N, C-alpha and C positions, 0 to 999 in steps of 0.2 A: 444615440448611438454609444456603445460602450467603448470607453477609453481606458488606458491603462492608468493606475495610480503613480503619483508623484512618491518620492522617499519621505516626505513631510506627511503626506496622507497615511501612508502605511505606518508611520510612526504613530500617528494620533490613533489610527484603528487598533493598533496593537496595545495602546495604553488603555483604550475603552475596553478591550476584549480580553486582557490578561488574566483576570480573575472571573470571567464569564463562564457559565455552563458551556459544556461543548455543543448544546444544542444551539445556544446563542450565538456561538462563533459560526456555526453552520448555517444559521438562518441569515445572519449579515452576508456570509459569502454568495448564497444563492440570490439574495436580493440585490447584491452588487454587481454579481458577475454573470449569472445563468442569462442566456444558454452556452456563454463560453467559460464554463466552470467544469473541470474534469476530476475524477477521482480515479488513481490507479491503485489497485490492491492486490496482495499477494494472498488474500483470504486469511489473514492471521485474526487473531480473535479481536484486535483493537479495530481492525478493517471492517469486521462484521457487526461491531457496535456501531460504526459510523454508517454502514449501509441501513441498519435497522432505524437510525435517526433520520436519515435521509429519506426513507419510505415514509416519515410522518410529514417531513417538511416539503419535499418535491421529490417524488420518486422518477421525474424524468431527467435528472442529473446524469449525466454520461459516466458511466464507471467502466474501467479497463482492467485487464489482467493479462501480464505477458506471460503467455504460455509458451515456455522454451522447447516444451516437447518431452521435458524431463520431470514434469510434475507428478506428484504422488496421485495414485487413483482418488484417494480419499479427498485431495484438493479439488480435483475434477469434479467430483460427486457433490462437494458443497455448493459449488457454482449452481448447480440443477436445484438443489434444495432452497437456495436463496431466491432462485427464479420462482420456484413454487411457493414460497412464503411471501415474498414480497412483490412479486410480478416484476422485478428488475433483473434485466437479462444483462448480465456483465459481459462486454464484448472481449473476445480473446483476440490480442494481437500477437501475431506470430512471426517467426523469422521466414525468410524467402526460402530457405531449404529445410525440408523435413528432417527429422533425425536420421533416417536411413542415409539420405542425400549428404548430409552433413558429415556422417561419420566416415561414409565412402570417401568424400573428398579428402579427409583427412588421415584416411588408412585406420580409422578405428575411433573409439571414444575420445575426445579431446579432453574431457574433464579429468582423464586420468593422467595426462601429461601438462597440459597448460589450463588449469581451472579459470585462471583470469581471462585467457583469451575466449574460452567457452561462453563466460558471462557476458563479455564484451558483445560477441558476435549473437548470443541467441536471447540476450536480455537487454542491453544497452542500446545496441543499434536499433531493434524494434522499438523501444520505447520513444528512442529519438524520433524515428520516423513517424509514430504515431502523434508525437507532440507536434510536429510540423503539419501533418494532415488535419489534426482536430484544432489546432490554433487556439488552445485556450488563454485567456487573459489570467486565470488563477487556477491551481490545483490544489486538492486537499490531501494531506497527508496523515496517517495514523501513529506518527512516533510520539514517544513519551520522553519527558526529561530524564528519567531514572534508569534508561536503557543503556545510554553510553555517555561518554564525556562530551562529544560532539554534539549529541542531541541536548545535552543538559545545557548546552548555550543558546538552543533555539528560541524563537518567540512564537507567540500563538498567530500572530501575522508577520510577515517578513518576506523579503525579496529574494527569490531563487535565482542566482546570478548564472547558475548552469543552463537553465532553460528561459532566464529571461521573463518570468512570471511571477506573480503573487503567490505566495504559498501559505496555506492556512492549516495550523496544525491544532484542531480542536480538543484532541484528548492530551496534550502535551503536559498538563500538570496532574493528571491522573496517575495513579500507580497500579500495580498488577490487581491488588484486591479490587480497585475500584471498577477495573474492566470485568472481572469474573463476576462480582456482584450485580453488575448490569446485565450480563449475560444470563445470570440465574434468574434474575427477577424478570426479565423480559422474555425469556426462552428464546434466545437469539440462537440461530443455527451456527454451529462451530466446527472445526475440523475434529474429528475423534482423535487423531494423533496427538492432540493437547493432552488427552487423558492417559497417553503412553509415554509420558516423560519427554515430548517434543514441545517446548514453549515457543520456540520460533522455526518455522517451517519453510524450506525453500524446495530446491530441486532435490529428488531422492539421491543422486549419487553423491552430493555434498552436504546431506543434512542427516545428523545422528541424535539418537536420544542424549539428553544430558544426565550426568551423574551427580548424586547428592552433593550439594555444596558448589557446584558449577554455577558459572553465570548463565543466564536466560539465553545468551546467543552463543554460548560455547560449542553448541551443536551443529553450527554453520561453519561451514570450510574448514572443518577441524583438521589440526596439522597442515593447512595450506596457508 
């Protein structure tokens, strides 16, 4: 029977895996937590690398995507390319209301007026419901330390206080060059918008291309 890890056990695991290869961290998570192991992905370049690794380690690990209804067509097509390549069917998790129903309820697109509320309703709430339904003991994240100050403080294995689960960050010590080297070497499917100056991709209303010299996440919720 799978049980949750103690704080001391998490610390020991983190010490053991801090300098490990991403595949080693993922293999540990699979051996320790599967089938109560979950990955949530927005189909970013890092997430696609992890899916490629999971296809070799255990393709039965549950992977979900929060489909807000505002994703780029290229993002939705990438889900199908991943299915064809790896046989991994990423499960869409959707809000209760469709986009037309939601916009009718609010008298138009809410992202133009209250983008935080739109994100809460169409991304955060569905994720919380999915976590409650799937009841994982551990979930996999594709964050990197060099992306933001907060992420720079993360551990490879840590406790996620928000969802009360163990969190594994196998790519934490990678840089952008590591990600794209892996993608090119292994012919990993990725979102073609990355080739159009979209290093970080969310919903189309709140994502723009970045300009020269800008941070990779400058195109997310720009001006909001």
